[in-house]
C-alpha positions in Angstrom: 26.2 -41.8 -68.7 26.1 -45.4 -70.1 28.8 -44.8 -72.7 30.6 -42.0 -71.0 33.4 -42.1 -68.4 32.1 -42.0 -64.9 33.7 -40.8 -61.6 32.7 -42.4 -58.3 33.1 -40.9 -54.9 32.6 -43.4 -52.1 32.7 -42.2 -48.5 33.1 -44.4 -45.5 33.0 -43.7 -41.8 34.4 -46.5 -39.6 33.0 -47.3 -36.2 35.1 -46.1 -33.3 37.8 -48.6 -32.6 37.4 -50.3 -35.9 39.3 -47.9 -38.1 42.1 -50.3 -38.8 39.8 -53.2 -39.7 37.7 -50.9 -41.9 40.7 -49.7 -43.7 42.0 -53.2 -44.3 38.6 -54.3 -45.6 38.6 -51.5 -48.2 42.2 -52.0 -49.1 41.5 -55.6 -49.9 39.4 -54.4 -52.8 42.1 -52.0 -54.2 44.4 -54.3 -56.1 41.7 -56.5 -57.7 39.7 -53.5 -58.7 42.7 -51.8 -60.3 43.2 -55.0 -62.3 39.6 -54.9 -63.7 39.0 -53.9 -67.3 37.5 -50.5 -67.3 39.1 -49.2 -64.2 41.0 -46.0 -64.9 42.0 -45.3 -61.3 40.9 -46.5 -57.8 42.4 -44.3 -55.1 41.8 -44.7 -51.4 42.2 -41.7 -49.1 42.1 -41.3 -45.4 41.4 -38.0 -43.5 44.6 -36.8 -41.8 42.4 -35.3 -39.1 40.0 -38.2 -38.5 41.2 -41.7 -39.3 37.6 -43.0 -39.3 36.9 -41.1 -42.5 37.9 -42.7 -45.8 36.9 -42.2 -49.4 37.6 -43.9 -52.7 38.0 -41.7 -55.8 37.4 -43.9 -58.8 37.2 -43.4 -62.6 35.7 -45.9 -65.0 35.5 -46.2 -68.7 31.8 -46.6 -68.6 28.8 -47.0 -66.3 28.4 -50.5 -67.7 31.8 -51.5 -66.5 31.3 -49.9 -63.2 28.1 -51.9 -62.7 30.1 -55.1 -63.4 32.6 -54.0 -60.8 29.9 -53.5 -58.2 28.9 -57.2 -58.6 32.4 -58.5 -57.9 32.7 -61.0 -55.0 35.3 -58.9 -53.1 33.1 -55.9 -53.3 30.1 -57.9 -52.2 32.2 -59.1 -49.2 32.9 -55.5 -48.3 29.2 -54.5 -48.6 28.4 -57.6 -46.4 30.6 -56.3 -43.6 29.4 -52.7 -43.8 27.0 -52.9 -40.8 29.8 -54.4 -38.6 32.6 -51.9 -39.7 30.9 -48.6 -40.6 29.1 -46.1 -38.4 27.1 -44.8 -41.4 25.9 -46.3 -44.7 28.5 -46.1 -47.4 27.8 -42.9 -49.4 28.3 -43.5 -53.1 27.8 -40.8 -55.7 28.4 -40.8 -59.5 29.8 -37.8 -61.3 30.5 -36.8 -64.9 33.6 -34.7 -65.7 33.0 -31.4 -67.5 35.7 -31.1 -70.2 
């Protein structure tokens, strides 16, 4: 996976009453992430049935560049606010596309 493209699914569940703040915290990462070298796409989604559920669909050129992204200050800030904003741990999974 090191030299292959990697897809990331990151699922978030906001605490009740903190949906707007959680969404804003995640959205603060979107523009800077899209500007990172290696980011193919970084798309935020919200459930139309439950505004507390959000997920990011991401594609990266390589696992190495994804790892660099995960160390960015704005992502560390989001991770640092996770206990305050989210009802569950952030669920992050990595995937490889089958051609």
